[in-house]
Each structure stands twice: as structure tokens, then as C-alpha cells.
Kinemage of the C-alpha trace (Angstrom):
@kinemage 1
@onewidth
@group {chain A} dominant
@subgroup {mainchain}
@vectorlist {calphas} color= white
{ca met a 1} P 7.730 -16.728 -17.994
{ca gly a 2} L 4.577 -15.056 -16.731
{ca ile a 3} L 4.154 -13.902 -13.148
{ca lys a 4} L 0.445 -13.388 -12.549
{ca ile a 5} L -1.667 -12.182 -9.663
{ca ile a 6} L -4.163 -14.969 -9.075
{ca lys a 7} L -5.875 -14.027 -5.800
{ca thr a 8} L -6.256 -11.087 -3.446
{ca gly a 9} L -7.241 -10.589 0.170
{ca lys a 10} L -8.182 -7.771 2.516
{ca ala a 11} L -8.640 -7.214 6.237
{ca leu a 12} L -9.937 -4.214 8.175
{ca pro a 13} L -10.106 -3.545 11.914
{ca glu a 14} L -13.487 -3.601 13.582
{ca tyr a 15} L -13.537 -0.030 14.902
{ca ile a 16} L -14.771 2.691 12.522
{ca leu a 17} L -13.622 6.241 13.237
{ca thr a 18} L -15.919 8.758 11.544
{ca asn a 19} L -15.279 12.358 10.581
{ca arg a 20} L -17.894 13.392 13.134
{ca glu a 21} L -15.851 11.786 15.897
{ca leu a 22} L -12.750 13.589 14.677
{ca glu a 23} L -14.615 16.862 15.094
{ca glu a 24} L -14.520 16.144 18.826
{ca leu a 25} L -10.740 15.590 18.805
{ca val a 26} L -9.381 18.441 16.670
{ca asp a 27} L -10.536 21.675 15.052
{ca thr a 28} L -12.006 20.251 11.847
{ca asp a 29} L -15.362 19.353 10.335
{ca asn a 30} L -16.830 16.612 8.187
{ca asp a 31} L -17.495 18.772 5.118
{ca trp a 32} L -13.916 20.098 5.041
{ca ile a 33} L -12.441 16.580 5.308
{ca val a 34} L -14.672 15.140 2.582
{ca glu a 35} L -14.097 18.080 0.236
{ca arg a 36} L -10.307 18.097 0.661
{ca thr a 37} L -9.626 14.345 0.879
{ca gly a 38} L -12.665 12.269 -0.100
{ca ile a 39} L -12.539 10.464 3.257
{ca ser a 40} L -15.624 9.899 5.425
{ca asn a 41} L -14.427 7.053 7.671
{ca arg a 42} L -11.293 5.136 8.506
{ca arg a 43} L -10.606 1.969 10.506
{ca val a 44} L -8.529 1.920 13.706
{ca ala a 45} L -6.950 -1.266 15.067
{ca ile a 46} L -7.892 -1.167 18.731
{ca lys a 47} L -8.257 -4.911 19.302
{ca glu a 48} L -6.159 -6.109 16.369
{ca ser a 49} L -2.387 -6.229 15.857
{ca asn a 50} L -0.654 -5.727 12.518
{ca leu a 51} L -0.083 -9.486 12.459
{ca asp a 52} L -3.796 -10.139 13.023
{ca leu a 53} L -4.679 -8.040 9.979
{ca ser a 54} L -1.901 -9.534 7.838
{ca leu a 55} L -2.947 -13.077 8.719
{ca lys a 56} L -6.583 -12.446 7.894
{ca ala a 57} L -5.752 -10.967 4.477
{ca ala a 58} L -3.268 -13.760 3.720
{ca glu a 59} L -5.669 -16.511 4.781
{ca met a 60} L -8.182 -15.098 2.298
{ca cys a 61} L -5.581 -15.439 -0.459
{ca leu a 62} L -4.531 -18.932 0.549
{ca lys a 63} L -7.962 -20.475 1.018
{ca gly a 64} L -7.969 -23.709 -0.985
{ca tyr a 65} L -4.375 -23.161 -2.162
{ca asp a 66} L -1.510 -25.627 -1.724
{ca arg a 67} L 0.647 -23.822 0.849
{ca ser a 68} L 3.693 -25.945 0.065
{ca lys a 69} L 3.937 -24.034 -3.237
{ca val a 70} L 4.523 -20.684 -1.506
{ca asp a 71} L 8.248 -20.005 -1.785
{ca leu a 72} L 8.309 -16.317 -0.851
{ca val a 73} L 6.620 -13.936 1.600
{ca ile a 74} L 7.214 -10.181 1.390
{ca val a 75} L 5.534 -7.864 3.875
{ca ser a 76} L 5.556 -4.137 3.233
{ca thr a 77} L 4.975 -2.132 6.403
{ca ile a 78} L 6.229 0.882 8.358
{ca thr a 79} L 4.325 -0.159 11.490
{ca pro a 80} L 5.435 -3.705 12.367
{ca asp a 81} L 4.472 -5.290 15.671
{ca lys a 82} L 8.127 -6.157 16.261
{ca leu a 83} L 11.461 -5.389 14.670
{ca val a 84} L 12.602 -8.954 15.331
{ca pro a 85} L 11.142 -11.329 14.294
{ca cys a 86} L 10.056 -9.374 11.242
{ca met a 87} L 6.450 -9.473 10.095
{ca gly a 88} L 7.339 -11.788 7.227
{ca ser a 89} L 8.820 -14.344 9.624
{ca leu a 90} L 5.789 -14.132 11.905
{ca leu a 91} L 3.455 -14.679 8.955
{ca lys a 92} L 5.496 -17.592 7.615
{ca arg a 93} L 5.298 -19.234 11.036
{ca asp a 94} L 1.598 -18.701 11.655
{ca leu a 95} L 0.568 -19.611 8.102
{ca asn a 96} L 2.667 -22.828 8.197
{ca leu a 97} L 4.565 -21.890 5.047
{ca glu a 98} L 7.446 -24.300 5.564
{ca asn a 99} L 9.164 -23.645 2.227
{ca ala a 100} L 8.928 -19.863 2.160
{ca ile a 101} L 11.685 -17.275 2.399
{ca ala a 102} L 10.266 -14.295 4.285
{ca phe a 103} L 11.295 -10.705 4.896
{ca asp a 104} L 9.951 -7.170 5.355
{ca leu a 105} L 10.253 -4.178 3.052
{ca asn a 106} L 9.856 -0.481 3.848
{ca ala a 107} L 8.945 1.823 0.981
{ca ala a 108} L 6.124 3.641 2.794
{ca cys a 109} L 3.018 4.156 0.657
{ca ser a 110} L 4.772 2.720 -2.424
{ca gly a 111} L 5.555 -0.455 -0.506
{ca phe a 112} L 3.146 -2.858 -2.181
{ca ile a 113} L 4.346 -1.793 -5.642
{ca tyr a 114} L 7.941 -2.320 -4.548
{ca gly a 115} L 6.968 -5.669 -3.033
{ca val a 116} L 5.382 -6.978 -6.238
{ca trp a 117} L 8.341 -5.681 -8.266
{ca thr a 118} L 10.760 -7.476 -5.935
{ca ala a 119} L 8.701 -10.677 -5.884
{ca glu a 120} L 8.539 -10.813 -9.673
{ca ala a 121} L 12.322 -10.535 -9.954
{ca leu a 122} L 13.005 -13.149 -7.278
{ca met a 123} L 10.460 -15.554 -8.725
{ca lys a 124} L 12.073 -15.353 -12.160
{ca val a 125} L 15.661 -15.677 -10.932
{ca asn a 126} L 14.986 -18.466 -8.432
{ca asn a 127} L 12.146 -20.266 -10.222
{ca phe a 128} L 9.872 -19.724 -7.231
{ca arg a 129} L 6.404 -21.146 -7.790
{ca ser a 130} L 4.341 -18.594 -5.888
{ca ala a 131} L 4.677 -15.672 -3.529
{ca leu a 132} L 2.590 -13.725 -1.047
{ca val a 133} L 2.985 -9.944 -1.131
{ca ile a 134} L 1.285 -8.162 1.761
{ca gly a 135} L 0.858 -4.504 2.596
{ca ser a 136} L -0.219 -4.150 6.221
{ca glu a 137} L -0.319 -1.100 8.449
{ca cys a 138} L -1.452 0.077 11.855
{ca leu a 139} L -0.776 3.633 10.754
{ca thr a 140} L -2.834 5.159 13.545
{ca arg a 141} L -0.047 4.053 15.928
{ca ile a 142} L 2.200 6.774 14.512
{ca thr a 143} L -0.457 9.398 13.764
{ca asn a 144} L -0.281 12.695 15.617
{ca trp a 145} L -3.832 13.018 16.907
{ca glu a 146} L -3.288 16.686 17.722
{ca asp a 147} L -2.361 17.605 14.141
{ca arg a 148} L -5.582 18.318 12.271
{ca gly a 149} L -3.747 18.393 8.941
{ca thr a 150} L -2.694 14.743 9.129
{ca cys a 151} L -4.836 12.881 11.665
{ca val a 152} L -7.877 13.046 9.377
{ca leu a 153} L -6.024 11.096 6.680
{ca phe a 154} L -4.803 7.831 8.118
{ca gly a 155} L -6.285 4.436 8.912
{ca asp a 156} L -5.340 0.799 9.494
{ca gly a 157} L -5.761 -2.351 7.413
{ca ala a 158} L -4.077 -5.027 5.316
{ca gly a 159} L -4.149 -6.184 1.713
{ca cys a 160} L -2.563 -9.215 0.101
{ca ala a 161} L -1.878 -10.619 -3.351
{ca leu a 162} L -0.907 -14.164 -4.297
{ca leu a 163} L 1.492 -14.286 -7.253
{ca glu a 164} L 2.065 -17.462 -9.258
{ca arg a 165} L 4.478 -18.391 -12.022
{ca asp a 166} L 2.760 -19.592 -15.198
{ca asp a 167} L 4.695 -19.961 -18.447
{ca asn a 168} L 1.455 -19.900 -20.434
{ca glu a 169} L 0.174 -16.579 -19.092
{ca thr a 170} L 1.265 -12.977 -19.694
{ca gly a 171} L 0.907 -11.810 -16.085
{ca ile a 172} L 3.003 -8.740 -15.283
{ca ile a 173} L 3.642 -6.765 -18.465
{ca ser a 174} L 5.810 -3.914 -17.201
{ca ser a 175} L 6.880 -1.994 -14.130
{ca phe a 176} L 8.578 1.287 -13.362
{ca ile a 177} L 10.066 2.289 -10.017
{ca lys a 178} L 11.646 5.608 -9.050
{ca asn a 179} L 13.021 7.242 -5.927
{ca tyr a 180} L 13.115 11.010 -5.414
{ca asp a 181} L 15.352 12.676 -2.846
{ca asp a 182} L 13.558 14.390 0.043
{ca pro a 183} L 16.215 16.809 1.404
{ca lys a 184} L 13.681 18.819 3.402
{ca glu a 185} L 11.983 15.655 4.690
{ca val a 186} L 8.518 16.846 3.761
{ca leu a 187} L 7.199 13.392 4.664
{ca ala a 188} L 8.915 11.709 7.585
{ca cys a 189} L 8.522 9.764 10.809
{ca gly a 190} L 11.171 9.674 13.522
{ca met a 191} L 12.282 6.824 15.785
{ca glu a 192} L 11.964 6.880 19.570
{ca tyr a 193} L 15.134 5.282 20.929
{ca arg a 194} L 15.637 4.970 24.668
{ca lys a 195} L 18.206 7.175 26.352
{ca arg a 196} L 21.459 5.337 27.071
{ca pro a 197} L 23.292 5.632 30.427
{ca phe a 198} L 26.147 7.550 28.804
{ca asp a 199} L 24.037 9.999 26.740
{ca ser a 200} L 24.296 13.681 27.630
{ca glu a 201} L 21.590 15.520 29.521
{ca asp a 202} L 20.420 17.242 26.342
{ca phe a 203} L 19.689 13.884 24.679
{ca ser a 204} L 16.889 14.332 22.169
{ca tyr a 205} L 15.074 12.261 19.608
{ca gln a 206} L 12.577 12.718 16.825
{ca pro a 207} L 9.076 11.740 17.927
{ca met a 208} L 7.763 8.592 16.289
{ca leu a 209} L 4.935 10.461 14.593
{ca ile a 210} L 4.159 11.160 10.962
{ca glu a 211} L 5.121 14.686 9.926
{ca met a 212} L 3.992 15.942 6.548
{ca ala a 213} L 4.210 19.224 4.674
{ca gly a 214} L 0.872 18.810 2.932
{ca thr a 215} L 1.252 21.246 0.035
{ca gln a 216} L 4.698 19.969 -0.986
{ca val a 217} L 3.655 16.318 -0.691
{ca phe a 218} L 0.529 16.943 -2.764
{ca lys a 219} L 2.577 18.544 -5.570
{ca phe a 220} L 5.046 15.660 -5.477
{ca ala a 221} L 2.276 13.058 -5.594
{ca val a 222} L 0.474 14.605 -8.569
{ca asn a 223} L 3.705 14.815 -10.584
{ca ala a 224} L 5.074 11.440 -9.493
{ca ile a 225} L 1.960 9.418 -10.250
{ca asn a 226} L 1.859 10.812 -13.771
{ca glu a 227} L 5.569 10.114 -14.322
{ca val a 228} L 5.442 6.491 -13.208
{ca met a 229} L 2.238 5.827 -15.156
{ca asp a 230} L 3.756 7.250 -18.338
{ca asn a 231} L 6.960 5.246 -17.918
{ca ala a 232} L 5.190 1.995 -17.055
{ca ile a 233} L 3.145 2.142 -20.248
{ca lys a 234} L 6.029 3.413 -22.383
{ca asp a 235} L 7.417 0.846 -24.870
{ca thr a 236} L 4.644 -1.678 -24.102
{ca gly a 237} L 2.714 -0.904 -27.273
{ca leu a 238} L -0.286 -0.074 -25.102
{ca thr a 239} L -2.208 3.145 -24.672
{ca tyr a 240} L -4.165 4.280 -21.631
{ca glu a 241} L -7.335 3.249 -23.471
{ca asp a 242} L -6.040 -0.354 -23.352
{ca ile a 243} L -5.955 -0.299 -19.551
{ca ala a 244} L -9.268 -1.565 -18.202
{ca phe a 245} L -8.755 -0.332 -14.633
{ca phe a 246} L -6.349 1.807 -12.622
{ca val a 247} L -5.683 1.078 -8.940
{ca pro a 248} L -3.910 4.052 -7.337
{ca his a 249} L -2.639 4.550 -3.813
{ca gln a 250} L -5.601 5.881 -1.854
{ca ala a 251} L -3.993 9.025 -0.448
{ca asn a 252} L -6.328 11.799 -1.498
{ca met a 253} L -9.265 11.927 -3.901
{ca arg a 254} L -7.872 15.088 -5.488
{ca ile a 255} L -4.714 13.194 -6.523
{ca ile a 256} L -6.788 10.417 -8.083
{ca asn a 257} L -8.874 12.985 -9.960
{ca ala a 258} L -5.694 14.675 -11.189
{ca ala a 259} L -4.404 11.365 -12.578
{ca ser a 260} L -7.722 10.787 -14.329
{ca gln a 261} L -7.599 14.227 -15.953
{ca lys a 262} L -3.922 13.987 -16.923
{ca thr a 263} L -4.359 10.643 -18.681
{ca gly a 264} L -7.714 11.538 -20.223
{ca gln a 265} L -9.284 8.445 -18.679
{ca asp a 266} L -12.722 8.502 -17.091
{ca ile a 267} L -12.699 8.444 -13.297
{ca thr a 268} L -14.895 5.320 -13.427
{ca lys a 269} L -11.819 3.388 -14.583
{ca phe a 270} L -10.056 4.283 -11.322
{ca gln a 271} L -10.731 2.120 -8.287
{ca val a 272} L -11.689 4.471 -5.446
{ca ser a 273} L -11.826 2.967 -1.944
{ca ile a 274} L -10.600 5.923 0.087
{ca lys a 275} L -14.018 7.004 1.367
{ca asp a 276} L -14.249 4.316 4.036
{ca thr a 277} L -10.577 3.469 4.662
{ca gly a 278} L -8.531 6.656 4.436
{ca asn a 279} L -4.839 6.468 3.614
{ca val a 280} L -3.475 3.110 4.808
{ca ser a 281} L 0.024 3.562 3.358
{ca ser a 282} L 1.374 0.327 1.831
{ca ala a 283} L -1.927 -1.482 2.439
{ca ser a 284} L -4.031 0.893 0.359
{ca val a 285} L -3.156 -0.435 -3.122
{ca pro a 286} L -3.706 -4.150 -2.344
{ca met a 287} L -6.883 -3.343 -0.407
{ca ala a 288} L -8.241 -1.315 -3.331
{ca leu a 289} L -7.149 -4.051 -5.748
{ca his a 290} L -9.143 -6.583 -3.737
{ca asp a 291} L -12.187 -4.296 -3.853
{ca leu a 292} L -11.854 -4.162 -7.635
{ca met a 293} L -11.347 -7.922 -8.037
{ca val a 294} L -14.469 -8.805 -6.032
{ca ser a 295} L -16.598 -6.142 -7.748
{ca gly a 296} L -17.480 -8.400 -10.670
{ca lys a 297} L -16.228 -5.815 -13.174
{ca val a 298} L -12.912 -7.481 -14.070
{ca lys a 299} L -12.777 -9.939 -16.969
{ca lys a 300} L -10.141 -12.441 -18.028
{ca gly a 301} L -7.587 -10.669 -20.213
{ca asp a 302} L -8.197 -7.223 -18.717
{ca lys a 303} L -5.108 -5.095 -18.159
{ca ile a 304} L -4.786 -3.358 -14.789
{ca met a 305} L -2.351 -0.656 -13.709
{ca leu a 306} L -1.296 -0.355 -10.050
{ca met a 307} L 0.238 2.960 -8.901
{ca gly a 308} L 1.898 3.945 -5.644
{ca phe a 309} L 3.668 7.033 -4.312
{ca gly a 310} L 4.822 8.156 -0.888
{ca gly a 311} L 7.622 8.635 1.606
{ca gly a 312} L 11.230 8.354 0.597
{ca leu a 313} L 10.186 9.944 -1.634
{ca ser a 314} L 9.168 6.982 -3.780
{ca ala a 315} L 6.791 5.999 -6.539
{ca gly a 316} L 6.075 3.147 -8.908
{ca ala a 317} L 3.583 1.599 -11.300
{ca ile a 318} L 2.912 -1.944 -12.546
{ca ile a 319} L 0.800 -3.145 -15.453
{ca tyr a 320} L -0.445 -6.722 -15.462
{ca gln a 321} L -2.944 -8.809 -17.375
{ca val a 322} L -5.618 -10.755 -15.533
């Protein structure tokens, strides 16, 4: 039974925040940001909600598709508009997906990889016909705009993939998922709960802002992406030369370059979309995948590897055939 990715979608907020504008907010400069991250611009959802972005990306996937065939909706996000109803339920409602089971998933920047992995398993076990997997974030909601080390990195957006079961197609070839303990919480975001009437006067909470130890996270990411890539391709009979394109999480251009060098694959085989979007957590892989799929470079039968890594700590890779 083949589970294939048949369509993709993408949505970005209207407002573009440039590096030059960031120079007015914190002690940084355009050249430093570009050199260290590869980012020139990022999008900020001022007018749009997370649901707005998710809907737009999903509608792109579903255009001309029989919506009664969609049996599953998985939304990966760490910045939902509401806790209840979950984003998946809101999407199911607004997309009129009457037959779909819907839920959210939180695996931070690895979320889309985890979502596709989960969807594949559920589709095979339950004979689901098709599934929507969405990564959607309004990450700037939880960005500390006084921290020059992190605020230059993040942006907002949504990406979507439509998966379909087809017994005559190869589809997903392999996947590898791994979690790594983060005892020092080098990448974390707290929760702001309201003080209760019976809490003590010294009641405290972690601010709902992304906190990241950049050097440690960078080292983790470089090692993790290589590990999951190696394990995803292991025992498939494939080599890296057989992979037509690589779609990594768009966290930092230096990490993407490191993966290119480690695997011995030319950087032109890696989809790079970070320049104008920044790091959009779980949305970055599906957004970059959409950029690749509409580029005109992909041919029927091409093998593509998707790679994610992030908070948790977590990482994963998936190989599929177009």
C-alpha cells in the first residue's frame, strides 16, 4: 500500500519584516543576520490568525479535490489560536470535511515530519483514503523581541500536504523519528497561566517566550539532521545520489550547508527557502516542499527526502517517491 504526497500548499502573512527594520528594534545589523543565518526577511501575521494561514494553505491543496475523501486532518503547531477547539477541529469545520478525524500535534520544528509519519500509519491501519497534514505557526507571537539572538530568526506562515492512499504507487519509502532528552532545556517556551485565588504571593510562571541557547542548539541540529538522514536511507537500498532533492527544516543556512557537506551532495539539491521566510518551526518543511514542487524541477519518479529537527529535542526524516 503506497501513501503518496499528491499536492502541497503554502500561505504567508502580508507583512514583511526586513533585517533593516530589525536594526531599529535591537542591536543587530543586516550583514550579521545574513552571514549567520541566511535570512533577509520574514513574514509577520499582523492581520492574519493561525487559522487564516492554515485555511489558505489547505484550500490550495484541496482545490479541485473531492473533500469527502479526506478522512484525516493533522495540524502541527506550537502557536494555536485556541487550545479548545484545537486547530484541526477548526480546520475540519471551516473546510467542510465531514468525514475527517482531526487533531493537533506538537513536535515543534519537527512537527510536519511527525505529522506525515503519524498520518501514514493511521492511513494504513484504518484504510483512510486521504489526509491533510498542515504545519502552521504564528511564531512571532512567542518571540522575545528584546532578544537579538532569537528575534532575528522567526517568522509566520503555513504549509500543507495532501496524502493519498494508492496501492499502485510507491509513495513513502522510509521514515526515521528520534527524540533526544533536553535536561538543560536549551530550547524551550514557557506557559503563562493566570494566578489562582489560593496561590501564594510569590506565585511565578515561565514567560511564554522562546528561549534558546544558540550554540548548544546549533550543535544538536547539525548532529541530529545527519543522524536521521543516515537512518532514513539505511536499509532502503538507496544512496544519497539516488535522492533528487532534500527539503530540510529552514532553521539556519549554516545547518543546511553542513548537511550538504556531510552527505557529499551539492547544495543545489537542497531546497533553500529561508532567505525570505526565516524559521517558521513546523511550517518550514511543508512551505519549502511547496516551493520545490512548484519550481518545475521535480519529475515523476523523483525521490525526495524531508528532514526536521527542533524542540523536545526531536528530529526525523522521510523519503518518498513522487
